[in-house]
Predicted model as a PDB file, atoms N, CA, C, CB and O in Angstrom, pLDDT in the B-factor column:
MODEL        1                                                                  
ATOM      1  N   MET A   1     101.735  32.881  67.515  1.00 62.00           N  
ATOM      2  CA  MET A   1     101.437  33.006  68.837  1.00 62.00           C  
ATOM      3  C   MET A   1     100.813  31.913  69.336  1.00 62.00           C  
ATOM      4  CB  MET A   1     100.727  34.061  69.082  1.00 62.00           C  
ATOM      5  O   MET A   1     100.012  31.393  68.558  1.00 62.00           O  
ATOM      6  N   ASP A   2     100.947  31.365  70.487  1.00 85.00           N  
ATOM      7  CA  ASP A   2     100.111  30.504  70.721  1.00 85.00           C  
ATOM      8  C   ASP A   2      99.181  30.674  71.929  1.00 85.00           C  
ATOM      9  CB  ASP A   2     100.767  29.462  70.749  1.00 85.00           C  
ATOM     10  O   ASP A   2      99.624  31.507  72.719  1.00 85.00           O  
ATOM     11  N   LEU A   3      98.009  30.115  72.299  1.00 83.00           N  
ATOM     12  CA  LEU A   3      96.546  30.263  72.778  1.00 83.00           C  
ATOM     13  C   LEU A   3      97.157  30.826  74.227  1.00 83.00           C  
ATOM     14  CB  LEU A   3      95.417  28.638  72.800  1.00 83.00           C  
ATOM     15  O   LEU A   3      96.864  31.936  74.671  1.00 83.00           O  
ATOM     16  N   ASP A   4      97.994  29.947  74.849  1.00 88.00           N  
ATOM     17  CA  ASP A   4      98.544  30.435  75.862  1.00 88.00           C  
ATOM     18  C   ASP A   4      99.233  31.778  76.448  1.00 88.00           C  
ATOM     19  CB  ASP A   4      99.110  29.767  75.885  1.00 88.00           C  
ATOM     20  O   ASP A   4      99.025  32.204  77.584  1.00 88.00           O  
ATOM     21  N   LYS A   5      99.891  32.238  75.711  1.00 90.00           N  
ATOM     22  CA  LYS A   5     100.317  33.658  75.366  1.00 90.00           C  
ATOM     23  C   LYS A   5      99.197  34.456  75.237  1.00 90.00           C  
ATOM     24  CB  LYS A   5     101.110  33.775  74.115  1.00 90.00           C  
ATOM     25  O   LYS A   5      99.190  35.517  75.862  1.00 90.00           O  
ATOM     26  N   LEU A   6      98.272  34.167  74.569  1.00 91.00           N  
ATOM     27  CA  LEU A   6      97.342  35.078  74.157  1.00 91.00           C  
ATOM     28  C   LEU A   6      96.540  35.248  75.331  1.00 91.00           C  
ATOM     29  CB  LEU A   6      96.582  34.675  72.953  1.00 91.00           C  
ATOM     30  O   LEU A   6      95.891  36.277  75.517  1.00 91.00           O  
ATOM     31  N   GLN A   7      96.550  34.578  75.889  1.00 93.00           N  
ATOM     32  CA  GLN A   7      95.408  34.494  77.497  1.00 93.00           C  
ATOM     33  C   GLN A   7      96.491  35.420  77.934  1.00 93.00           C  
ATOM     34  CB  GLN A   7      95.064  32.639  78.737  1.00 93.00           C  
ATOM     35  O   GLN A   7      96.078  36.557  77.704  1.00 93.00           O  
ATOM     36  N   GLN A   8      97.362  35.454  78.316  1.00 93.00           N  
ATOM     37  CA  GLN A   8      98.057  35.815  79.163  1.00 93.00           C  
ATOM     38  C   GLN A   8      98.025  37.287  79.124  1.00 93.00           C  
ATOM     39  CB  GLN A   8      99.204  35.225  79.061  1.00 93.00           C  
ATOM     40  O   GLN A   8      97.754  37.990  80.097  1.00 93.00           O  
ATOM     41  N   LEU A   9      98.447  37.903  77.426  1.00 94.00           N  
ATOM     42  CA  LEU A   9      98.175  38.764  77.142  1.00 94.00           C  
ATOM     43  C   LEU A   9      96.477  39.570  77.529  1.00 94.00           C  
ATOM     44  CB  LEU A   9      98.611  38.476  76.047  1.00 94.00           C  
ATOM     45  O   LEU A   9      96.300  40.725  77.915  1.00 94.00           O  
ATOM     46  N   GLU A  10      95.669  38.753  77.327  1.00 95.00           N  
ATOM     47  CA  GLU A  10      94.423  39.148  77.295  1.00 95.00           C  
ATOM     48  C   GLU A  10      94.076  39.378  79.255  1.00 95.00           C  
ATOM     49  CB  GLU A  10      93.448  37.820  76.304  1.00 95.00           C  
ATOM     50  O   GLU A  10      93.536  40.361  79.762  1.00 95.00           O  
ATOM     51  N   LEU A  11      94.427  38.536  79.749  1.00 95.00           N  
ATOM     52  CA  LEU A  11      94.666  38.881  81.458  1.00 95.00           C  
ATOM     53  C   LEU A  11      95.399  40.107  81.691  1.00 95.00           C  
ATOM     54  CB  LEU A  11      95.581  37.716  82.278  1.00 95.00           C  
ATOM     55  O   LEU A  11      94.960  40.795  82.612  1.00 95.00           O  
ATOM     56  N   ARG A  12      96.436  40.552  81.060  1.00 96.00           N  
ATOM     57  CA  ARG A  12      97.517  41.780  81.137  1.00 96.00           C  
ATOM     58  C   ARG A  12      96.704  42.887  81.082  1.00 96.00           C  
ATOM     59  CB  ARG A  12      98.660  41.882  79.932  1.00 96.00           C  
ATOM     60  O   ARG A  12      96.650  43.808  81.896  1.00 96.00           O  
ATOM     61  N   VAL A  13      95.797  42.671  79.618  1.00 97.00           N  
ATOM     62  CA  VAL A  13      95.255  44.069  79.174  1.00 97.00           C  
ATOM     63  C   VAL A  13      94.014  44.314  80.107  1.00 97.00           C  
ATOM     64  CB  VAL A  13      94.794  44.114  77.484  1.00 97.00           C  
ATOM     65  O   VAL A  13      93.700  45.452  80.456  1.00 97.00           O  
ATOM     66  N   GLU A  14      93.336  43.207  80.486  1.00 97.00           N  
ATOM     67  CA  GLU A  14      92.326  43.262  81.609  1.00 97.00           C  
ATOM     68  C   GLU A  14      92.413  44.314  83.085  1.00 97.00           C  
ATOM     69  CB  GLU A  14      92.345  41.798  82.071  1.00 97.00           C  
ATOM     70  O   GLU A  14      91.637  45.040  83.706  1.00 97.00           O  
ATOM     71  N   ARG A  15      93.982  43.846  83.195  1.00 97.00           N  
ATOM     72  CA  ARG A  15      94.295  44.027  84.883  1.00 97.00           C  
ATOM     73  C   ARG A  15      94.666  45.760  84.527  1.00 97.00           C  
ATOM     74  CB  ARG A  15      96.014  42.764  85.757  1.00 97.00           C  
ATOM     75  O   ARG A  15      94.386  46.646  85.334  1.00 97.00           O  
ATOM     76  N   LEU A  16      95.207  45.980  83.440  1.00 98.00           N  
ATOM     77  CA  LEU A  16      95.546  47.298  83.253  1.00 98.00           C  
ATOM     78  C   LEU A  16      94.176  48.555  83.034  1.00 98.00           C  
ATOM     79  CB  LEU A  16      96.510  47.174  81.963  1.00 98.00           C  
ATOM     80  O   LEU A  16      94.156  49.783  83.124  1.00 98.00           O  
ATOM     81  N   VAL A  17      93.121  47.501  82.711  1.00 98.00           N  
ATOM     82  CA  VAL A  17      91.507  48.360  82.253  1.00 98.00           C  
ATOM     83  C   VAL A  17      91.504  48.590  83.249  1.00 98.00           C  
ATOM     84  CB  VAL A  17      90.032  47.787  81.668  1.00 98.00           C  
ATOM     85  O   VAL A  17      91.530  49.780  83.562  1.00 98.00           O  
ATOM     86  N   GLU A  18      91.481  47.854  83.984  1.00 98.00           N  
ATOM     87  CA  GLU A  18      90.579  47.664  85.866  1.00 98.00           C  
ATOM     88  C   GLU A  18      91.902  48.176  86.602  1.00 98.00           C  
ATOM     89  CB  GLU A  18      89.994  45.441  86.660  1.00 98.00           C  
ATOM     90  O   GLU A  18      92.020  47.527  87.641  1.00 98.00           O  
ATOM     91  N   GLN A  19      92.719  48.899  86.484  1.00 98.00           N  
ATOM     92  CA  GLN A  19      93.451  49.280  87.395  1.00 98.00           C  
ATOM     93  C   GLN A  19      93.422  50.994  87.267  1.00 98.00           C  
ATOM     94  CB  GLN A  19      94.820  48.530  87.245  1.00 98.00           C  
ATOM     95  O   GLN A  19      93.358  51.913  88.084  1.00 98.00           O  
ATOM     96  N   ASN A  20      93.510  50.888  85.727  1.00 98.00           N  
ATOM     97  CA  ASN A  20      92.916  52.220  84.865  1.00 98.00           C  
ATOM     98  C   ASN A  20      91.618  52.797  85.501  1.00 98.00           C  
ATOM     99  CB  ASN A  20      92.496  51.791  83.224  1.00 98.00           C  
ATOM    100  O   ASN A  20      91.573  53.881  86.083  1.00 98.00           O  
ATOM    101  N   GLN A  21      90.773  52.117  85.359  1.00 98.00           N  
ATOM    102  CA  GLN A  21      89.427  52.573  86.295  1.00 98.00           C  
ATOM    103  C   GLN A  21      89.230  52.818  87.635  1.00 98.00           C  
ATOM    104  CB  GLN A  21      88.546  51.756  86.243  1.00 98.00           C  
ATOM    105  O   GLN A  21      88.336  53.515  88.114  1.00 98.00           O  
ATOM    106  N   ARG A  22      90.129  52.200  88.249  1.00 98.00           N  
ATOM    107  CA  ARG A  22      90.402  52.296  90.004  1.00 98.00           C  
ATOM    108  C   ARG A  22      90.869  53.965  89.851  1.00 98.00           C  
ATOM    109  CB  ARG A  22      92.020  50.947  90.843  1.00 98.00           C  
ATOM    110  O   ARG A  22      90.270  54.976  90.220  1.00 98.00           O  
ATOM    111  N   MET A  23      92.268  53.798  89.109  1.00 98.00           N  
ATOM    112  CA  MET A  23      93.004  55.134  89.207  1.00 98.00           C  
ATOM    113  C   MET A  23      92.163  56.634  88.945  1.00 98.00           C  
ATOM    114  CB  MET A  23      94.165  55.019  88.105  1.00 98.00           C  
ATOM    115  O   MET A  23      92.481  57.752  89.352  1.00 98.00           O  
ATOM    116  N   ARG A  24      90.998  56.230  88.130  1.00 98.00           N  
ATOM    117  CA  ARG A  24      90.415  57.332  87.546  1.00 98.00           C  
ATOM    118  C   ARG A  24      88.921  57.233  89.066  1.00 98.00           C  
ATOM    119  CB  ARG A  24      89.949  56.986  85.399  1.00 98.00           C  
ATOM    120  O   ARG A  24      88.127  58.136  89.331  1.00 98.00           O  
ATOM    121  N   LYS A  25      88.980  56.382  89.491  1.00 98.00           N  
ATOM    122  CA  LYS A  25      87.412  56.785  90.409  1.00 98.00           C  
ATOM    123  C   LYS A  25      88.586  57.285  91.429  1.00 98.00           C  
ATOM    124  CB  LYS A  25      85.915  55.183  91.110  1.00 98.00           C  
ATOM    125  O   LYS A  25      88.027  58.221  92.001  1.00 98.00           O  
ATOM    126  N   ALA A  26      89.790  57.192  91.929  1.00 98.00           N  
ATOM    127  CA  ALA A  26      90.567  57.835  93.225  1.00 98.00           C  
ATOM    128  C   ALA A  26      91.032  58.939  92.514  1.00 98.00           C  
ATOM    129  CB  ALA A  26      91.857  56.929  94.020  1.00 98.00           C  
ATOM    130  O   ALA A  26      91.641  59.673  93.293  1.00 98.00           O  
ATOM    131  N   LYS A  27      91.011  59.482  91.123  1.00 98.00           N  
ATOM    132  CA  LYS A  27      91.345  60.859  90.797  1.00 98.00           C  
ATOM    133  C   LYS A  27      90.320  61.468  91.213  1.00 98.00           C  
ATOM    134  CB  LYS A  27      91.640  61.199  89.445  1.00 98.00           C  
ATOM    135  O   LYS A  27      90.453  62.529  91.823  1.00 98.00           O  
ATOM    136  N   ALA A  28      88.609  60.710  90.874  1.00 98.00           N  
ATOM    137  CA  ALA A  28      88.082  61.634  91.007  1.00 98.00           C  
ATOM    138  C   ALA A  28      87.374  61.771  92.260  1.00 98.00           C  
ATOM    139  CB  ALA A  28      87.502  61.755  90.065  1.00 98.00           C  
ATOM    140  O   ALA A  28      86.374  62.457  92.473  1.00 98.00           O  
ATOM    141  N   GLU A  29      88.121  60.908  93.201  1.00 98.00           N  
ATOM    142  CA  GLU A  29      87.065  61.278  94.515  1.00 98.00           C  
ATOM    143  C   GLU A  29      88.311  62.285  95.050  1.00 98.00           C  
ATOM    144  CB  GLU A  29      86.446  59.660  95.861  1.00 98.00           C  
ATOM    145  O   GLU A  29      88.002  62.951  96.038  1.00 98.00           O  
ATOM    146  N   ALA A  30      89.498  62.458  94.598  1.00 98.00           N  
ATOM    147  CA  ALA A  30      90.403  63.104  95.504  1.00 98.00           C  
ATOM    148  C   ALA A  30      89.994  64.682  94.821  1.00 98.00           C  
ATOM    149  CB  ALA A  30      92.227  62.474  95.401  1.00 98.00           C  
ATOM    150  O   ALA A  30      90.206  65.724  95.442  1.00 98.00           O  
ATOM    151  N   GLU A  31      89.397  64.641  93.491  1.00 98.00           N  
ATOM    152  CA  GLU A  31      89.189  66.280  93.258  1.00 98.00           C  
ATOM    153  C   GLU A  31      88.101  66.492  94.064  1.00 98.00           C  
ATOM    154  CB  GLU A  31      88.861  66.851  91.676  1.00 98.00           C  
ATOM    155  O   GLU A  31      88.103  67.529  94.726  1.00 98.00           O  
ATOM    156  N   THR A  32      87.236  65.793  94.150  1.00 98.00           N  
ATOM    157  CA  THR A  32      86.163  65.985  95.006  1.00 98.00           C  
ATOM    158  C   THR A  32      86.813  66.721  95.849  1.00 98.00           C  
ATOM    159  CB  THR A  32      85.475  64.843  95.571  1.00 98.00           C  
ATOM    160  O   THR A  32      87.077  67.906  95.646  1.00 98.00           O  
ATOM    161  N   ARG A  33      87.268  65.785  97.329  1.00 98.00           N  
ATOM    162  CA  ARG A  33      87.872  66.093  98.439  1.00 98.00           C  
ATOM    163  C   ARG A  33      88.704  67.393  98.370  1.00 98.00           C  
ATOM    164  CB  ARG A  33      88.618  65.002  98.799  1.00 98.00           C  
ATOM    165  O   ARG A  33      88.571  68.299  99.193  1.00 98.00           O  
ATOM    166  N   LEU A  34      89.651  67.431  97.242  1.00 98.00           N  
ATOM    167  CA  LEU A  34      90.514  68.955  97.037  1.00 98.00           C  
ATOM    168  C   LEU A  34      88.964  70.014  96.965  1.00 98.00           C  
ATOM    169  CB  LEU A  34      91.781  69.027  95.051  1.00 98.00           C  
ATOM    170  O   LEU A  34      88.888  70.875  97.841  1.00 98.00           O  
ATOM    171  N   GLN A  35      88.132  69.947  96.236  1.00 98.00           N  
ATOM    172  CA  GLN A  35      87.170  71.049  96.095  1.00 98.00           C  
ATOM    173  C   GLN A  35      86.692  71.384  97.671  1.00 98.00           C  
ATOM    174  CB  GLN A  35      85.843  70.572  95.043  1.00 98.00           C  
ATOM    175  O   GLN A  35      86.812  72.511  98.150  1.00 98.00           O  
ATOM    176  N   GLU A  36      86.153  70.283  98.381  1.00 98.00           N  
ATOM    177  CA  GLU A  36      85.292  70.444  99.749  1.00 98.00           C  
ATOM    178  C   GLU A  36      86.552  71.256 100.578  1.00 98.00           C  
ATOM    179  CB  GLU A  36      84.692  68.678 100.604  1.00 98.00           C  
ATOM    180  O   GLU A  36      86.263  72.166 101.354  1.00 98.00           O  
ATOM    181  N   ARG A  37      87.946  70.858 100.353  1.00 98.00           N  
ATOM    182  CA  ARG A  37      88.566  71.573 100.964  1.00 98.00           C  
ATOM    183  C   ARG A  37      88.848  72.948 100.829  1.00 98.00           C  
ATOM    184  CB  ARG A  37      89.312  71.087 101.004  1.00 98.00           C  
ATOM    185  O   ARG A  37      89.121  73.629 101.818  1.00 98.00           O  
ATOM    186  N   SER A  38      88.805  73.391  99.744  1.00 98.00           N  
ATOM    187  CA  SER A  38      89.268  74.712  99.012  1.00 98.00           C  
ATOM    188  C   SER A  38      87.978  75.021  99.515  1.00 98.00           C  
ATOM    189  CB  SER A  38      89.709  74.880  97.250  1.00 98.00           C  
ATOM    190  O   SER A  38      88.199  76.068 100.123  1.00 98.00           O  
ATOM    191  N   VAL A  39      87.027  74.824  99.618  1.00 97.00           N  
ATOM    192  CA  VAL A  39      85.627  75.482  99.914  1.00 97.00           C  
ATOM    193  C   VAL A  39      85.431  75.740 101.482  1.00 97.00           C  
ATOM    194  CB  VAL A  39      84.380  74.471  99.369  1.00 97.00           C  
ATOM    195  O   VAL A  39      84.625  76.604 101.830  1.00 97.00           O  
ATOM    196  N   GLN A  40      86.162  74.998 102.456  1.00 98.00           N  
ATOM    197  CA  GLN A  40      86.607  74.840 103.796  1.00 98.00           C  
ATOM    198  C   GLN A  40      87.386  76.468 104.196  1.00 98.00           C  
ATOM    199  CB  GLN A  40      87.749  73.364 103.848  1.00 98.00           C  
ATOM    200  O   GLN A  40      87.183  77.390 104.987  1.00 98.00           O  
ATOM    201  N   CYS A  41      88.314  76.140 103.161  1.00 98.00           N  
ATOM    202  CA  CYS A  41      89.868  77.305 103.549  1.00 98.00           C  
ATOM    203  C   CYS A  41      88.784  78.505 102.581  1.00 98.00           C  
ATOM    204  CB  CYS A  41      92.267  76.686 102.471  1.00 98.00           C  
ATOM    205  O   CYS A  41      89.430  79.552 102.616  1.00 98.00           O  
ATOM    206  N   GLN A  42      88.095  78.643 102.157  1.00 97.00           N  
ATOM    207  CA  GLN A  42      87.749  79.766 101.468  1.00 97.00           C  
ATOM    208  C   GLN A  42      87.220  80.404 103.081  1.00 97.00           C  
ATOM    209  CB  GLN A  42      86.528  79.522  99.988  1.00 97.00           C  
ATOM    210  O   GLN A  42      87.557  81.442 103.649  1.00 97.00           O  
ATOM    211  N   GLY A  43      86.084  79.104 103.593  1.00 97.00           N  
ATOM    212  CA  GLY A  43      85.140  79.635 104.478  1.00 97.00           C  
ATOM    213  C   GLY A  43      85.800  80.119 105.963  1.00 97.00           C  
ATOM    214  O   GLY A  43      85.172  80.684 106.859  1.00 97.00           O  
ATOM    215  N   LEU A  44      87.245  79.744 105.983  1.00 98.00           N  
ATOM    216  CA  LEU A  44      87.860  79.825 106.920  1.00 98.00           C  
ATOM    217  C   LEU A  44      88.820  81.636 106.606  1.00 98.00           C  
ATOM    218  CB  LEU A  44      88.694  78.255 107.019  1.00 98.00           C  
ATOM    219  O   LEU A  44      89.090  82.610 107.308  1.00 98.00           O  
ATOM    220  N   SER A  45      88.962  81.368 105.653  1.00 98.00           N  
ATOM    221  CA  SER A  45      89.555  82.671 105.084  1.00 98.00           C  
ATOM    222  C   SER A  45      88.771  83.992 105.637  1.00 98.00           C  
ATOM    223  CB  SER A  45      89.457  82.627 103.412  1.00 98.00           C  
ATOM    224  O   SER A  45      89.220  85.048 106.083  1.00 98.00           O  
ATOM    225  N   ASP A  46      87.185  83.454 105.404  1.00 97.00           N  
ATOM    226  CA  ASP A  46      86.179  84.908 105.198  1.00 97.00           C  
ATOM    227  C   ASP A  46      86.089  84.759 106.893  1.00 97.00           C  
ATOM    228  CB  ASP A  46      84.239  84.809 104.000  1.00 97.00           C  
ATOM    229  O   ASP A  46      86.528  85.869 107.194  1.00 97.00           O  
ATOM    230  N   ARG A  47      85.898  84.322 107.738  1.00 98.00           N  
ATOM    231  CA  ARG A  47      86.052  83.923 109.258  1.00 98.00           C  
ATOM    232  C   ARG A  47      86.767  84.889 109.889  1.00 98.00           C  
ATOM    233  CB  ARG A  47      86.756  82.598 109.527  1.00 98.00           C  
ATOM    234  O   ARG A  47      86.409  85.659 110.780  1.00 98.00           O  
ATOM    235  N   ILE A  48      88.428  84.707 109.019  1.00 98.00           N  
ATOM    236  CA  ILE A  48      89.499  85.348 109.659  1.00 98.00           C  
ATOM    237  C   ILE A  48      89.504  86.522 109.602  1.00 98.00           C  
ATOM    238  CB  ILE A  48      90.564  85.040 109.323  1.00 98.00           C  
ATOM    239  O   ILE A  48      89.825  87.302 110.498  1.00 98.00           O  
ATOM    240  N   GLN A  49      89.070  86.811 108.305  1.00 98.00           N  
ATOM    241  CA  GLN A  49      88.772  88.495 108.063  1.00 98.00           C  
ATOM    242  C   GLN A  49      87.693  89.066 108.639  1.00 98.00           C  
ATOM    243  CB  GLN A  49      88.540  88.891 106.655  1.00 98.00           C  
ATOM    244  O   GLN A  49      87.812  90.275 108.837  1.00 98.00           O  
ATOM    245  N   ARG A  50      86.604  88.532 108.990  1.00 98.00           N  
ATOM    246  CA  ARG A  50      85.874  88.770 109.593  1.00 98.00           C  
ATOM    247  C   ARG A  50      85.850  89.614 111.171  1.00 98.00           C  
ATOM    248  CB  ARG A  50      85.550  87.785 109.439  1.00 98.00           C  
ATOM    249  O   ARG A  50      85.362  90.664 111.590  1.00 98.00           O  
ATOM    250  N   TYR A  51      86.771  88.358 111.809  1.00 98.00           N  
ATOM    251  CA  TYR A  51      87.512  88.403 112.963  1.00 98.00           C  
ATOM    252  C   TYR A  51      88.671  89.942 113.022  1.00 98.00           C  
ATOM    253  CB  TYR A  51      88.339  86.842 112.952  1.00 98.00           C  
ATOM    254  O   TYR A  51      88.781  90.934 113.741  1.00 98.00           O  
ATOM    255  N   GLU A  52      89.294  89.431 111.926  1.00 98.00           N  
ATOM    256  CA  GLU A  52      90.114  91.271 112.098  1.00 98.00           C  
ATOM    257  C   GLU A  52      89.464  92.027 112.003  1.00 98.00           C  
ATOM    258  CB  GLU A  52      91.108  91.928 111.190  1.00 98.00           C  
ATOM    259  O   GLU A  52      89.805  92.963 112.726  1.00 98.00           O  
ATOM    260  N   ARG A  53      88.627  92.209 111.480  1.00 98.00           N  
ATOM    261  CA  ARG A  53      87.878  93.760 111.304  1.00 98.00           C  
ATOM    262  C   ARG A  53      87.492  93.807 112.297  1.00 98.00           C  
ATOM    263  CB  ARG A  53      86.758  94.142 110.337  1.00 98.00           C  
ATOM    264  O   ARG A  53      87.696  94.952 112.701  1.00 98.00           O  
ATOM    265  N   GLU A  54      86.718  92.880 113.478  1.00 98.00           N  
ATOM    266  CA  GLU A  54      86.153  92.850 114.271  1.00 98.00           C  
ATOM    267  C   GLU A  54      87.010  93.286 115.749  1.00 98.00           C  
ATOM    268  CB  GLU A  54      85.595  91.715 114.051  1.00 98.00           C  
ATOM    269  O   GLU A  54      86.631  93.733 116.832  1.00 98.00           O  
ATOM    270  N   ARG A  55      88.282  92.927 115.211  1.00 98.00           N  
ATOM    271  CA  ARG A  55      88.840  93.050 116.673  1.00 98.00           C  
ATOM    272  C   ARG A  55      89.574  94.540 115.932  1.00 98.00           C  
ATOM    273  CB  ARG A  55      90.083  91.447 117.473  1.00 98.00           C  
ATOM    274  O   ARG A  55      90.497  94.899 116.664  1.00 98.00           O  
ATOM    275  N   ALA A  56      89.440  95.355 114.872  1.00 98.00           N  
ATOM    276  CA  ALA A  56      90.610  96.001 114.561  1.00 98.00           C  
ATOM    277  C   ALA A  56      89.301  97.257 115.214  1.00 98.00           C  
ATOM    278  CB  ALA A  56      91.508  95.895 112.682  1.00 98.00           C  
ATOM    279  O   ALA A  56      89.640  98.136 116.006  1.00 98.00           O  
ATOM    280  N   ALA A  57      87.988  97.130 114.762  1.00 98.00           N  
ATOM    281  CA  ALA A  57      86.452  98.112 115.511  1.00 98.00           C  
ATOM    282  C   ALA A  57      86.972  97.726 116.430  1.00 98.00           C  
ATOM    283  CB  ALA A  57      84.604  97.828 115.392  1.00 98.00           C  
ATOM    284  O   ALA A  57      87.615  98.703 116.814  1.00 98.00           O  
ATOM    285  N   LEU A  58      87.201  96.731 117.262  1.00 98.00           N  
ATOM    286  CA  LEU A  58      86.584  97.169 118.967  1.00 98.00           C  
ATOM    287  C   LEU A  58      88.336  97.911 119.393  1.00 98.00           C  
ATOM    288  CB  LEU A  58      85.915  95.123 120.419  1.00 98.00           C  
ATOM    289  O   LEU A  58      88.400  98.923 120.090  1.00 98.00           O  
ATOM    290  N   ARG A  59      89.677  97.186 118.823  1.00 97.00           N  
ATOM    291  CA  ARG A  59      91.025  98.204 119.607  1.00 97.00           C  
ATOM    292  C   ARG A  59      90.614  99.878 119.302  1.00 97.00           C  
ATOM    293  CB  ARG A  59      92.960  97.826 118.659  1.00 97.00           C  
ATOM    294  O   ARG A  59      91.273 100.735 119.892  1.00 97.00           O  
ATOM    295  N   GLU A  60      89.319 100.367 118.205  1.00 97.00           N  
ATOM    296  CA  GLU A  60      89.498 101.369 118.031  1.00 97.00           C  
ATOM    297  C   GLU A  60      88.954 101.697 119.312  1.00 97.00           C  
ATOM    298  CB  GLU A  60      89.114 101.840 116.887  1.00 97.00           C  
ATOM    299  O   GLU A  60      89.660 102.150 120.213  1.00 97.00           O  
ATOM    300  N   ARG A  61      88.021 101.537 119.403  1.00 97.00           N  
ATOM    301  CA  ARG A  61      86.674 101.866 120.438  1.00 97.00           C  
ATOM    302  C   ARG A  61      87.220 101.437 121.892  1.00 97.00           C  
ATOM    303  CB  ARG A  61      85.075 100.815 120.008  1.00 97.00           C  
ATOM    304  O   ARG A  61      86.578 101.966 122.800  1.00 97.00           O  
ATOM    305  N   LEU A  62      88.335 100.537 122.338  1.00 96.00           N  
ATOM    306  CA  LEU A  62      88.984 100.585 123.492  1.00 96.00           C  
ATOM    307  C   LEU A  62      89.656 101.931 123.344  1.00 96.00           C  
ATOM    308  CB  LEU A  62      89.899  99.377 123.738  1.00 96.00           C  
ATOM    309  O   LEU A  62      89.230 102.914 123.951  1.00 96.00           O  
ATOM    310  N   THR A  63      90.613 101.977 122.609  1.00 95.00           N  
ATOM    311  CA  THR A  63      91.471 103.161 122.622  1.00 95.00           C  
ATOM    312  C   THR A  63      90.534 104.712 122.657  1.00 95.00           C  
ATOM    313  CB  THR A  63      92.452 103.019 121.189  1.00 95.00           C  
ATOM    314  O   THR A  63      91.189 105.701 122.987  1.00 95.00           O  
ATOM    315  N   LYS A  64      89.589 104.843 122.448  1.00 94.00           N  
ATOM    316  CA  LYS A  64      88.924 105.891 122.451  1.00 94.00           C  
ATOM    317  C   LYS A  64      88.422 105.867 123.936  1.00 94.00           C  
ATOM    318  CB  LYS A  64      87.910 105.926 121.335  1.00 94.00           C  
ATOM    319  O   LYS A  64      88.613 106.898 124.582  1.00 94.00           O  
ATOM    320  N   ILE A  65      87.663 104.578 124.691  1.00 93.00           N  
ATOM    321  CA  ILE A  65      87.846 104.590 125.658  1.00 93.00           C  
ATOM    322  C   ILE A  65      88.672 104.724 126.772  1.00 93.00           C  
ATOM    323  CB  ILE A  65      87.570 104.179 125.597  1.00 93.00           C  
ATOM    324  O   ILE A  65      88.212 105.065 127.862  1.00 93.00           O  
ATOM    325  N   ILE A  66      90.263 104.402 126.530  1.00 91.00           N  
ATOM    326  CA  ILE A  66      91.390 104.716 127.155  1.00 91.00           C  
ATOM    327  C   ILE A  66      91.487 106.371 127.412  1.00 91.00           C  
ATOM    328  CB  ILE A  66      92.533 104.132 126.302  1.00 91.00           C  
ATOM    329  O   ILE A  66      91.484 107.012 128.463  1.00 91.00           O  
ATOM    330  N   GLY A  67      91.564 106.740 126.188  1.00 89.00           N  
ATOM    331  CA  GLY A  67      91.395 108.144 126.056  1.00 89.00           C  
ATOM    332  C   GLY A  67      90.721 109.560 126.575  1.00 89.00           C  
ATOM    333  O   GLY A  67      91.070 110.719 126.799  1.00 89.00           O  
ATOM    334  N   ARG A  68      89.616 108.794 126.624  1.00 89.00           N  
ATOM    335  CA  ARG A  68      88.960 109.361 127.685  1.00 89.00           C  
ATOM    336  C   ARG A  68      89.308 109.183 129.167  1.00 89.00           C  
ATOM    337  CB  ARG A  68      87.798 108.997 127.532  1.00 89.00           C  
ATOM    338  O   ARG A  68      89.516 110.226 129.788  1.00 89.00           O  
ATOM    339  N   PHE A  69      89.401 108.045 129.818  1.00 85.00           N  
ATOM    340  CA  PHE A  69      90.368 108.119 130.924  1.00 85.00           C  
ATOM    341  C   PHE A  69      91.485 109.315 131.436  1.00 85.00           C  
ATOM    342  CB  PHE A  69      91.063 107.083 130.650  1.00 85.00           C  
ATOM    343  O   PHE A  69      91.448 110.137 132.352  1.00 85.00           O  
ATOM    344  N   GLU A  70      92.448 109.010 130.427  1.00 84.00           N  
ATOM    345  CA  GLU A  70      93.548 109.491 130.619  1.00 84.00           C  
ATOM    346  C   GLU A  70      92.766 111.343 130.550  1.00 84.00           C  
ATOM    347  CB  GLU A  70      94.823 108.806 129.360  1.00 84.00           C  
ATOM    348  O   GLU A  70      93.482 112.281 130.899  1.00 84.00           O  
ATOM    349  N   HIS A  71      91.939 111.489 130.280  1.00 84.00           N  
ATOM    350  CA  HIS A  71      91.760 113.449 130.344  1.00 84.00           C  
ATOM    351  C   HIS A  71      91.007 113.116 131.033  1.00 84.00           C  
ATOM    352  CB  HIS A  71      91.266 114.698 129.113  1.00 84.00           C  
ATOM    353  O   HIS A  71      90.138 113.307 130.183  1.00 84.00           O  
ATOM    354  N   LEU A  72      90.331 112.682 132.041  1.00 82.00           N  
ATOM    355  CA  LEU A  72      90.052 112.929 133.500  1.00 82.00           C  
ATOM    356  C   LEU A  72      91.089 113.638 134.474  1.00 82.00           C  
ATOM    357  CB  LEU A  72      89.796 111.646 134.068  1.00 82.00           C  
ATOM    358  O   LEU A  72      92.311 113.570 134.337  1.00 82.00           O  
ATOM    359  N   ASP A  73      90.590 114.155 135.224  1.00 73.00           N  
ATOM    360  CA  ASP A  73      91.613 114.509 136.368  1.00 73.00           C  
ATOM    361  C   ASP A  73      91.072 114.018 137.644  1.00 73.00           C  
ATOM    362  CB  ASP A  73      91.896 116.098 136.509  1.00 73.00           C  
ATOM    363  O   ASP A  73      90.041 114.444 138.163  1.00 73.00           O  
ATOM    364  N   LEU A  74      91.810 113.123 138.102  1.00 71.00           N  
ATOM    365  CA  LEU A  74      91.002 111.977 139.067  1.00 71.00           C  
ATOM    366  C   LEU A  74      91.972 112.312 140.244  1.00 71.00           C  
ATOM    367  CB  LEU A  74      90.991 110.047 138.489  1.00 71.00           C  
ATOM    368  O   LEU A  74      92.128 111.465 141.124  1.00 71.00           O  
ATOM    369  N   SER A  75      92.680 113.596 140.306  1.00 64.00           N  
ATOM    370  CA  SER A  75      93.422 114.358 141.595  1.00 64.00           C  
ATOM    371  C   SER A  75      92.579 114.808 142.187  1.00 64.00           C  
ATOM    372  CB  SER A  75      94.374 115.436 141.439  1.00 64.00           C  
ATOM    373  O   SER A  75      92.816 115.444 143.214  1.00 64.00           O  
TER     374      SER A  75                                                      
ENDMDL                                                                          
END                                                                             
């Protein structure tokens, strides 16, 4: 193998190593973003559940109030 081909091979290997490092960094950043989004999603799910419970409690209270009005003799 002559020196020129060896240098070309060395450059290819160096580029592949650099590309691998970039890909590992990008993957780590993507995993971090995914974890952040997962935490955000869980927080939003918790808020939705709380709102649903509050809505159900409010509906129950309003139903009771409306029921009281229905039993009034307003004539």
